N, CA, C and O atoms as a printed pandas DataFrame, in Angstrom:
     atom_number atom_name residue_name chain_id  residue_number  x_coord  y_coord  z_coord
0              1         N          SER        A               1   24.018   97.292   64.357
1              2        CA          SER        A               1   24.442   97.415   62.934
2              3         C          SER        A               1   25.970   97.826   62.881
3              4         O          SER        A               1   26.455   98.545   63.754
4              5         N          LEU        A               2   26.623   97.392   61.936
5              6        CA          LEU        A               2   27.987   97.742   61.673
6              7         C          LEU        A               2   28.156   99.024   60.981
7              8         O          LEU        A               2   27.373   99.394   60.106
8              9         N          SER        A               3   29.213   99.733   61.383
9             10        CA          SER        A               3   29.521  101.055   60.664
10            11         C          SER        A               3   30.150  100.770   59.315
11            12         O          SER        A               3   30.695   99.688   59.098
12            13         N          PRO        A               4   30.084  101.670   58.466
13            14        CA          PRO        A               4   30.733  101.373   57.115
14            15         C          PRO        A               4   32.247  101.019   57.341
15            16         O          PRO        A               4   32.756  100.163   56.618
16            17         N          ALA        A               5   32.925  101.590   58.236
17            18        CA          ALA        A               5   34.367  101.359   58.441
18            19         C          ALA        A               5   34.557   99.875   58.912
19            20         O          ALA        A               5   35.507   99.190   58.532
20            21         N          ASP        A               6   33.556   99.416   59.792
21            22        CA          ASP        A               6   33.695   97.914   60.276
22            23         C          ASP        A               6   33.370   97.036   59.059
23            24         O          ASP        A               6   33.958   95.964   58.921
24            25         N          LYS        A               7   32.445   97.458   58.165
25            26        CA          LYS        A               7   32.073   96.520   57.101
26            27         C          LYS        A               7   33.389   96.430   56.173
27            28         O          LYS        A               7   33.752   95.359   55.687
28            29         N          ASP        A               8   34.055   97.615   55.973
29            30        CA          ASP        A               8   35.153   97.560   55.129
30            31         C          ASP        A               8   36.327   96.599   55.721
31            32         O          ASP        A               8   37.006   95.832   55.039
32            33         N          ALA        A               9   36.420   96.775   56.999
33            34        CA          ALA        A               9   37.559   95.927   57.701
34            35         C          ALA        A               9   37.157   94.470   57.666
35            36         O          ALA        A               9   38.063   93.644   57.546
36            37         N          ILE        A              10   36.006   94.090   57.751
37            38        CA          ILE        A              10   35.518   92.704   57.603
38            39         C          ILE        A              10   35.820   92.219   56.153
39            40         O          ILE        A              10   36.393   91.148   55.954
40            41         N          PHE        A              11   35.424   93.027   55.170
41            42        CA          PHE        A              11   35.639   92.711   53.807
42            43         C          PHE        A              11   37.143   92.544   53.449
43            44         O          PHE        A              11   37.568   91.608   52.770
44            45         N          GLU        A              12   37.910   93.541   53.970
45            46        CA          GLU        A              12   39.398   93.425   53.647
46            47         C          GLU        A              12   39.968   92.184   54.308
47            48         O          GLU        A              12   40.766   91.494   53.674
48            49         N          ARG        A              13   39.618   91.865   55.514
49            50        CA          ARG        A              13   40.158   90.614   56.121
50            51         C          ARG        A              13   39.753   89.368   55.383
51            52         O          ARG        A              13   40.576   88.473   55.189
52            53         N          SER        A              14   38.449   89.278   54.944
53            54        CA          SER        A              14   38.050   88.090   54.265
54            55         C          SER        A              14   38.621   88.008   52.889
55            56         O          SER        A              14   38.784   86.908   52.363
56            57         N          ALA        A              15   38.943   89.155   52.262
57            58        CA          ALA        A              15   39.607   89.157   50.946
58            59         C          ALA        A              15   41.202   88.758   51.086
59            60         O          ALA        A              15   41.800   88.191   50.171
60            61         N          LEU        A              16   41.751   89.080   52.195
61            62        CA          LEU        A              16   43.037   88.684   52.473
62            63         C          LEU        A              16   43.214   87.247   52.778
63            64         O          LEU        A              16   44.130   86.590   52.283
64            65         N          VAL        A              17   42.302   86.742   53.624
65            66        CA          VAL        A              17   42.252   85.357   53.973
66            67         C          VAL        A              17   42.070   84.524   52.652
67            68         O          VAL        A              17   42.804   83.569   52.393
68            69         N          GLU        A              18   41.121   84.911   51.889
69            70        CA          GLU        A              18   40.765   84.139   50.569
70            71         C          GLU        A              18   41.982   84.157   49.706
71            72         O          GLU        A              18   42.357   83.125   49.150
72            73         N          GLN        A              19   42.632   85.323   49.568
73            74        CA          GLN        A              19   43.870   85.415   48.586
74            75         C          GLN        A              19   45.053   84.603   49.144
75            76         O          GLN        A              19   45.763   83.932   48.396
76            77         N          PHE        A              20   45.243   84.673   50.408
77            78        CA          PHE        A              20   46.581   84.112   50.933
78            79         C          PHE        A              20   46.411   82.786   51.637
79            80         O          PHE        A              20   47.422   82.188   52.006
80            81         N          ALA        A              21   45.249   82.296   51.842
81            82        CA          ALA        A              21   45.052   80.923   52.561
82            83         C          ALA        A              21   45.621   79.876   51.711
83            84         O          ALA        A              21   45.576   79.881   50.481
84            85         N          MET        A              22   46.203   78.909   52.504
85            86        CA          MET        A              22   46.807   77.743   51.863
86            87         C          MET        A              22   45.538   76.775   51.588
87            88         O          MET        A              22   44.661   76.548   52.422
88            89         N          ARG        A              23   45.586   76.278   50.358
89            90        CA          ARG        A              23   44.495   75.381   50.056
90            91         C          ARG        A              23   45.092   73.976   49.867
91            92         O          ARG        A              23   46.090   73.773   49.176
92            93         N          ARG        A              24   44.417   73.021   50.526
93            94        CA          ARG        A              24   44.844   71.587   50.325
94            95         C          ARG        A              24   44.165   71.032   49.127
95            96         O          ARG        A              24   42.994   71.293   48.848
96            97         N          LYS        A              25   44.940   70.256   48.426
97            98        CA          LYS        A              25   44.445   69.528   47.225
98            99         C          LYS        A              25   43.738   68.229   47.713
99           100         O          LYS        A              25   44.223   67.527   48.601
100          101         N          LYS        A              26   42.559   67.948   47.082
101          102        CA          LYS        A              26   42.026   66.752   47.433
102          103         C          LYS        A              26   42.651   65.681   46.614
103          104         O          LYS        A              26   43.262   65.925   45.574
104          105         N          ALA        A              27   42.473   64.407   47.139
105          106        CA          ALA        A              27   43.085   63.285   46.387
106          107         C          ALA        A              27   42.257   63.077   45.154
107          108         O          ALA        A              27   41.027   63.088   45.190
108          109         N          GLY        A              28   42.945   62.889   44.080
109          110        CA          GLY        A              28   42.335   62.657   42.757
110          111         C          GLY        A              28   42.101   63.919   41.920
111          112         O          GLY        A              28   41.549   63.821   40.824
112          113         N          ASP        A              29   42.524   65.163   42.427
113          114        CA          ASP        A              29   42.322   66.308   41.714
114          115         C          ASP        A              29   43.470   66.761   40.836
115          116         O          ASP        A              29   43.656   67.939   40.530
116          117         N          GLY        A              30   44.248   65.714   40.441
117          118        CA          GLY        A              30   45.487   66.073   39.640
118          119         C          GLY        A              30   46.658   66.272   40.452
119          120         O          GLY        A              30   47.739   66.522   39.920
120          121         N          ALA        A              31   46.525   66.179   41.738
121          122        CA          ALA        A              31   47.780   66.262   42.628
122          123         C          ALA        A              31   48.720   65.002   42.428
123          124         O          ALA        A              31   48.225   63.875   42.426
124          125         N          ALA        A              32   49.964   65.185   42.274
125          126        CA          ALA        A              32   50.821   64.053   42.157
126          127         C          ALA        A              32   51.041   63.338   43.434
127          128         O          ALA        A              32   51.242   63.981   44.464
128          129         N          PRO        A              33   51.016   62.030   43.426
129          130        CA          PRO        A              33   51.141   61.335   44.656
130          131         C          PRO        A              33   52.585   61.496   45.262
131          132         O          PRO        A              33   53.573   61.591   44.534
132          133         N          ARG        A              34   52.647   61.521   46.537
133          134        CA          ARG        A              34   53.976   61.691   47.221
134          135         C          ARG        A              34   54.725   60.451   46.939
135          136         O          ARG        A              34   54.203   59.337   46.957
136          137         N          ARG        A              35   56.015   60.690   46.667
137          138        CA          ARG        A              35   56.916   59.536   46.478
138          139         C          ARG        A              35   57.800   59.417   47.796
139          140         O          ARG        A              35   58.202   60.429   48.371
140          141         N          PRO        A              36   58.080   58.149   48.239
141          142        CA          PRO        A              36   58.970   58.016   49.421
142          143         C          PRO        A              36   60.314   58.530   49.033
143          144         O          PRO        A              36   60.735   58.546   47.877
144          145         N          ALA        A              37   61.004   58.981   50.168
145          146        CA          ALA        A              37   62.381   59.487   49.919
146          147         C          ALA        A              37   63.240   58.273   49.445
147          148         O          ALA        A              37   63.180   57.176   50.002
148          149         N          VAL        A              38   64.010   58.534   48.423
149          150        CA          VAL        A              38   64.859   57.517   47.832
150          151         C          VAL        A              38   66.251   58.193   47.871
151          152         O          VAL        A              38   66.454   59.407   47.894
152          153         N          PRO        A              39   67.199   57.179   47.874
153          154        CA          PRO        A              39   68.620   57.670   47.805
154          155         C          PRO        A              39   68.848   58.538   46.597
155          156         O          PRO        A              39   68.307   58.284   45.521
156          157         N          THR        A              40   69.623   59.530   46.773
157          158        CA          THR        A              40   69.977   60.492   45.780
158          159         C          THR        A              40   70.931   59.808   44.848
159          160         O          THR        A              40   71.721   58.966   45.276
160          161         N          PRO        A              41   70.876   60.163   43.530
161          162        CA          PRO        A              41   71.828   59.536   42.551
162          163         C          PRO        A              41   73.307   59.913   43.017
163          164         O          PRO        A              41   73.709   61.054   43.244
164          165         N          GLY        A              42   74.035   58.734   43.117
165          166        CA          GLY        A              42   75.416   58.887   43.551
166          167         C          GLY        A              42   75.580   58.958   45.064
167          168         O          GLY        A              42   76.697   58.861   45.572
168          169         N          GLY        A              43   74.517   59.120   45.757
169          170        CA          GLY        A              43   74.453   59.242   47.230
170          171         C          GLY        A              43   73.919   57.948   47.843
171          172         O          GLY        A              43   73.377   57.063   47.181
172          173         N          VAL        A              44   74.108   57.915   49.114
173          174        CA          VAL        A              44   73.586   56.720   49.869
174          175         C          VAL        A              44   72.476   57.043   50.745
175          176         O          VAL        A              44   71.727   56.156   51.154
176          177         N          LEU        A              45   72.330   58.241   51.049
177          178        CA          LEU        A              45   71.204   58.724   51.952
178          179         C          LEU        A              45   70.057   59.327   51.177
179          180         O          LEU        A              45   70.292   59.966   50.151
180          181         N          PRO        A              46   68.739   59.141   51.655
181          182        CA          PRO        A              46   67.603   59.660   51.045
182          183         C          PRO        A              46   67.903   61.249   50.894
183          184         O          PRO        A              46   68.570   61.873   51.719
184          185         N          SER        A              47   67.357   61.787   49.801
185          186        CA          SER        A              47   67.603   63.214   49.489
186          187         C          SER        A              47   67.227   64.171   50.567
187          188         O          SER        A              47   67.946   65.146   50.784
188          189         N          ILE        A              48   66.086   63.939   51.292
189          190        CA          ILE        A              48   65.594   64.770   52.254
190          191         C          ILE        A              48   66.656   64.750   53.460
191          192         O          ILE        A              48   67.014   65.798   53.998
192          193         N          ARG        A              49   67.102   63.578   53.822
193          194        CA          ARG        A              49   68.050   63.410   54.893
194          195         C          ARG        A              49   69.349   64.211   54.488
195          196         O          ARG        A              49   69.853   65.007   55.282
196          197         N          ALA        A              50   69.843   63.998   53.318
197          198        CA          ALA        A              50   71.005   64.642   52.823
198          199         C          ALA        A              50   70.809   66.254   52.946
199          200         O          ALA        A              50   71.658   66.988   53.451
200          201         N          GLN        A              51   69.737   66.638   52.486
201          202        CA          GLN        A              51   69.411   68.029   52.597
202          203         C          GLN        A              51   69.426   68.603   53.958
203          204         O          GLN        A              51   70.016   69.654   54.210
204          205         N          ASN        A              52   68.763   67.899   54.852
205          206        CA          ASN        A              52   68.737   68.340   56.257
206          207         C          ASN        A              52   70.214   68.374   56.809
207          208         O          ASN        A              52   70.579   69.331   57.492
208          209         N          ILE        A              53   70.974   67.440   56.544
209          210        CA          ILE        A              53   72.372   67.503   56.948
210          211         C          ILE        A              53   73.148   68.651   56.362
211          212         O          ILE        A              53   73.934   69.310   57.044
212          213         N          GLY        A              54   72.922   68.878   55.112
213          214        CA          GLY        A              54   73.512   70.068   54.416
214          215         C          GLY        A              54   73.059   71.483   55.068
215          216         O          GLY        A              54   73.796   72.466   55.148
216          217         N          VAL        A              55   71.796   71.416   55.491
217          218        CA          VAL        A              55   71.357   72.689   56.210
218          219         C          VAL        A              55   72.008   72.970   57.472
219          220         O          VAL        A              55   72.347   74.112   57.784
220          221         N          VAL        A              56   72.209   71.851   58.279
221          222        CA          VAL        A              56   72.847   72.011   59.538
222          223         C          VAL        A              56   74.315   72.437   59.361
223          224         O          VAL        A              56   74.809   73.326   60.055
224          225         N          MET        A              57   75.007   71.762   58.394
225          226        CA          MET        A              57   76.390   72.038   58.039
226          227         C          MET        A              57   76.471   73.486   57.717
227          228         O          MET        A              57   77.369   74.164   58.216
228          229         N          ALA        A              58   75.590   74.002   56.914
229          230        CA          ALA        A              58   75.638   75.501   56.549
230          231         C          ALA        A              58   75.446   76.312   57.647
231          232         O          ALA        A              58   76.113   77.339   57.774
232          233         N          PHE        A              59   74.502   75.933   58.571
233          234        CA          PHE        A              59   74.309   76.796   59.787
234          235         C          PHE        A              59   75.514   76.819   60.692
235          236         O          PHE        A              59   75.732   77.840   61.344
236          237         N          LEU        A              60   76.358   75.722   60.790
237          238        CA          LEU        A              60   77.418   75.662   61.596
238          239         C          LEU        A              60   78.588   76.451   61.096
239          240         O          LEU        A              60   79.409   76.920   61.884
240          241         N          LYS        A              61   78.685   76.615   59.708
241          242        CA          LYS        A              61   79.758   77.376   59.015
242          243         C          LYS        A              61   81.141   76.997   59.469
243          244         O          LYS        A              61   82.009   77.818   59.764
244          245         N          MET        A              62   81.282   75.651   59.504
245          246        CA          MET        A              62   82.641   75.099   59.823
246          247         C          MET        A              62   82.961   73.940   58.856
247          248         O          MET        A              62   82.099   73.157   58.457
248          249         N          PRO        A              63   84.295   73.886   58.498
249          250        CA          PRO        A              63   84.689   72.751   57.706
250          251         C          PRO        A              63   84.455   71.528   58.464
251          252         O          PRO        A              63   84.405   71.600   59.692
252          253         N          LEU        A              64   84.295   70.330   57.822
253          254        CA          LEU        A              64   84.039   69.109   58.426
254          255         C          LEU        A              64   85.221   68.777   59.405
255          256         O          LEU        A              64   84.986   68.388   60.548
256          257         N          ALA        A              65   86.450   68.935   58.947
257          258        CA          ALA        A              65   87.612   68.689   59.836
258          259         C          ALA        A              65   87.657   69.552   61.120
259          260         O          ALA        A              65   88.009   69.068   62.196
260          261         N          ALA        A              66   87.306   70.785   60.980
261          262        CA          ALA        A              66   87.165   71.599   62.140
262          263         C          ALA        A              66   85.997   71.185   63.067
263          264         O          ALA        A              66   86.105   71.283   64.289
264          265         N          LEU        A              67   85.004   70.773   62.533
265          266        CA          LEU        A              67   83.876   70.388   63.394
266          267         C          LEU        A              67   84.196   69.041   64.102
267          268         O          LEU        A              67   83.842   68.857   65.266
268          269         N          LYS        A              68   84.805   68.190   63.454
269          270        CA          LYS        A              68   85.356   66.942   64.067
270          271         C          LYS        A              68   86.285   67.272   65.202
271          272         O          LYS        A              68   86.141   66.695   66.280
272          273         N          GLN        A              69   87.208   68.148   65.026
273          274        CA          GLN        A              69   88.180   68.441   65.995
274          275         C          GLN        A              69   87.606   69.170   67.213
275          276         O          GLN        A              69   88.012   68.961   68.356
276          277         N          ALA        A              70   86.645   70.030   66.903
277          278        CA          ALA        A              70   85.843   70.754   68.018
278          279         C          ALA        A              70   85.076   69.744   68.894
279          280         O          ALA        A              70   85.014   69.852   70.119
280          281         N          LEU        A              71   84.465   68.702   68.147
281          282        CA          LEU        A              71   83.686   67.772   68.922
282          283         C          LEU        A              71   84.696   66.887   69.833
283          284         O          LEU        A              71   84.456   66.625   71.011
284          285         N          LEU        A              72   85.798   66.482   69.173
285          286        CA          LEU        A              72   86.775   65.664   69.949
286          287         C          LEU        A              72   87.330   66.395   71.189
287          288         O          LEU        A              72   87.563   65.813   72.248
288          289         N          ASP        A              73   87.538   67.793   70.970
289          290        CA          ASP        A              73   88.107   68.612   72.048
290          291         C          ASP        A              73   87.131   69.139   73.007
291          292         O          ASP        A              73   87.472   69.764   74.011
292          293         N          MET        A              74   85.880   68.877   72.682
293          294        CA          MET        A              74   84.703   69.418   73.424
294          295         C          MET        A              74   84.921   70.885   73.592
295          296         O          MET        A              74   84.940   71.431   74.695
296          297         N          ASP        A              75   85.083   71.489   72.476
297          298        CA          ASP        A              75   85.400   73.046   72.382
298          299         C          ASP        A              75   84.105   73.775   72.454
299          300         O          ASP        A              75   83.377   73.860   71.465
300          301         N          SER        A              76   83.773   74.353   73.713
301          302        CA          SER        A              76   82.552   75.039   73.839
302          303         C          SER        A              76   82.609   76.475   73.238
303          304         O          SER        A              76   81.594   77.155   73.090
304          305         N          ASP        A              77   83.808   76.878   72.913
305          306        CA          ASP        A              77   83.924   78.179   72.128
306          307         C          ASP        A              77   83.438   78.060   70.805
307          308         O          ASP        A              77   82.700   78.922   70.329
308          309         N          SER        A              78   83.812   77.009   70.141
309          310        CA          SER        A              78   83.390   76.713   68.754
310          311         C          SER        A              78   82.006   76.181   68.575
311          312         O          SER        A              78   81.323   76.501   67.602
312          313         N          LEU        A              79   81.575   75.342   69.540
313          314        CA          LEU        A              79   80.248   74.761   69.453
314          315         C          LEU        A              79   79.402   75.110   70.692
315          316         O          LEU        A              79   79.593   74.527   71.759
316          317         N          ASP        A              80   78.501   76.029   70.550
317          318        CA          ASP        A              80   77.566   76.428   71.553
318          319         C          ASP        A              80   76.360   75.498   71.729
319          320         O          ASP        A              80   76.285   74.536   70.964
320          321         N          THR        A              81   75.470   75.668   72.594
321          322        CA          THR        A              81   74.341   74.865   72.839
322          323         C          THR        A              81   73.492   74.776   71.614
323          324         O          THR        A              81   72.928   73.714   71.349
324          325         N          GLU        A              82   73.372   75.782   70.884
325          326        CA          GLU        A              82   72.461   75.829   69.723
326          327         C          GLU        A              82   73.116   75.010   68.602
327          328         O          GLU        A              82   72.413   74.371   67.819
328          329         N          SER        A              83   74.432   75.020   68.517
329          330        CA          SER        A              83   75.096   74.252   67.466
330          331         C          SER        A              83   74.974   72.812   67.770
331          332         O          SER        A              83   74.697   72.006   66.882
332          333         N          LEU        A              84   75.200   72.413   69.169
333          334        CA          LEU        A              84   74.999   70.989   69.505
334          335         C          LEU        A              84   73.647   70.485   69.388
335          336         O          LEU        A              84   73.444   69.300   69.124
336          337         N          GLN        A              85   72.719   71.309   69.568
337          338        CA          GLN        A              85   71.251   70.881   69.375
338          339         C          GLN        A              85   71.058   70.642   67.922
339          340         O          GLN        A              85   70.456   69.620   67.593
340          341         N          ALA        A              86   71.499   71.467   67.003
341          342        CA          ALA        A              86   71.380   71.350   65.599
342          343         C          ALA        A              86   72.042   69.975   65.177
343          344         O          ALA        A              86   71.446   69.145   64.492
344          345         N          LEU        A              87   73.260   69.823   65.624
345          346        CA          LEU        A              87   73.990   68.584   65.327
346          347         C          LEU        A              87   73.170   67.291   65.846
347          348         O          LEU        A              87   73.162   66.261   65.172
348          349         N          SER        A              88   72.572   67.378   66.912
349          350        CA          SER        A              88   71.863   66.224   67.478
350          351         C          SER        A              88   70.717   65.851   66.531
351          352         O          SER        A              88   70.314   64.689   66.483
352          353         N          THR        A              89   70.187   66.826   65.775
353          354        CA          THR        A              89   69.002   66.495   64.951
354          355         C          THR        A              89   69.449   65.636   63.595
355          356         O          THR        A              89   68.632   65.062   62.876
356          357         N          VAL        A              90   70.810   65.645   63.384
357          358        CA          VAL        A              90   71.268   64.959   62.165
358          359         C          VAL        A              90   72.311   63.880   62.551
359          360         O          VAL        A              90   73.160   63.527   61.732
360          361         N          MET        A              91   72.252   63.376   63.751
361          362        CA          MET        A              91   73.195   62.303   64.108
362          363         C          MET        A              91   72.834   61.074   63.295
363          364         O          MET        A              91   71.666   60.707   63.174
364          365         N          PRO        A              92   73.807   60.480   62.770
365          366        CA          PRO        A              92   73.474   59.279   61.843
366          367         C          PRO        A              92   72.955   58.029   62.725
367          368         O          PRO        A              92   73.354   57.832   63.873
368          369         N          THR        A              93   72.131   57.305   62.138
369          370        CA          THR        A              93   71.663   56.096   62.793
370          371         C          THR        A              93   72.653   55.050   62.439
371          372         O          THR        A              93   73.550   55.263   61.623
372          373         N          ALA        A              94   72.483   53.876   63.076
373          374        CA          ALA        A              94   73.480   52.684   62.861
374          375         C          ALA        A              94   73.390   52.251   61.457
375          376         O          ALA        A              94   74.389   51.892   60.835
376          377         N          ASP        A              95   72.164   52.279   60.929
377          378        CA          ASP        A              95   71.996   51.852   59.438
378          379         C          ASP        A              95   72.603   52.823   58.537
379          380         O          ASP        A              95   73.169   52.411   57.524
380          381         N          GLU        A              96   72.546   54.075   58.799
381          382        CA          GLU        A              96   73.236   55.081   57.919
382          383         C          GLU        A              96   74.806   55.021   57.964
383          384         O          GLU        A              96   75.507   55.234   56.975
384          385         N          VAL        A              97   75.264   54.723   59.154
385          386        CA          VAL        A              97   76.700   54.455   59.216
386          387         C          VAL        A              97   77.176   53.339   58.398
387          388         O          VAL        A              97   78.168   53.408   57.672
388          389         N          GLU        A              98   76.431   52.306   58.544
389          390        CA          GLU        A              98   76.692   51.113   57.736
390          391         C          GLU        A              98   76.560   51.345   56.219
391          392         O          GLU        A              98   77.413   50.892   55.457
392          393         N          LEU        A              99   75.520   52.033   55.780
393          394        CA          LEU        A              99   75.399   52.376   54.421
394          395         C          LEU        A              99   76.579   53.278   53.883
395          396         O          LEU        A              99   77.049   53.101   52.759
396          397         N          VAL        A             100   76.993   54.167   54.670
397          398        CA          VAL        A             100   78.129   55.074   54.214
398          399         C          VAL        A             100   79.335   54.246   54.184
399          400         O          VAL        A             100   80.084   54.339   53.212
400          401         N          GLN        A             101   79.603   53.444   55.149
401          402        CA          GLN        A             101   80.823   52.580   55.130
402          403         C          GLN        A             101   80.808   51.618   53.985
403          404         O          GLN        A             101   81.842   51.428   53.345
404          405         N          GLN        A             102   79.666   50.986   53.685
405          406        CA          GLN        A             102   79.679   50.112   52.538
406          407         C          GLN        A             102   79.960   50.822   51.233
407          408         O          GLN        A             102   80.706   50.291   50.410
408          409         N          ALA        A             103   79.371   52.052   50.993
409          410        CA          ALA        A             103   79.579   52.911   49.893
410          411         C          ALA        A             103   81.056   53.332   49.807
411          412         O          ALA        A             103   81.606   53.394   48.708
412          413         N          ALA        A             104   81.677   53.608   50.895
413          414        CA          ALA        A             104   83.056   53.990   50.863
414          415         C          ALA        A             104   83.921   52.918   50.516
415          416         O          ALA        A             104   84.910   53.136   49.816
416          417         N          GLU        A             105   83.608   51.620   50.994
417          418        CA          GLU        A             105   84.370   50.453   50.667
418          419         C          GLU        A             105   84.195   50.065   49.237
419          420         O          GLU        A             105   85.119   49.495   48.657
420          421         N          ALA        A             106   83.124   50.322   48.657
421          422        CA          ALA        A             106   82.736   49.911   47.275
422          423         C          ALA        A             106   83.503   50.906   46.365
423          424         O          ALA        A             106   83.985   50.525   45.298
424          425         N          SER        A             107   83.605   52.093   46.767
425          426        CA          SER        A             107   84.228   53.128   45.897
426          427         C          SER        A             107   85.713   52.944   45.878
427          428         O          SER        A             107   86.367   53.445   44.963
428          429         N          PHE        A             108   86.321   52.209   46.893
429          430        CA          PHE        A             108   87.839   52.027   46.865
430          431         C          PHE        A             108   88.133   50.687   46.519
431          432         O          PHE        A             108   89.299   50.297   46.585
432          433         N          ALA        A             109   87.118   49.851   46.119
433          434        CA          ALA        A             109   87.339   48.404   45.713
434          435         C          ALA        A             109   87.781   48.402   44.213
435          436         O          ALA        A             109   88.023   47.339   43.642
């Protein structure tokens, strides 16, 4: 048999689990359907992608020109392994490069 202290501990744990557990919504219970990532207004990349790039840029704490120069110079003082790994997660795809180039050309036309 459980001691009163053990019973209290079990109750406290189950109360915590019940209060803080994440609940998944079932389909059709009023949950909004997920929308696919769409380009941001005025932007050419999907909003999630743009946000991820922004997070990495904030992590690096470098102006874009300084980042470009550090990459060209292979400056290991400015860009450590962690910074390079973060950058590798947001490298543009060929399609993204093309989208950005088209948007830049259209804005100067």
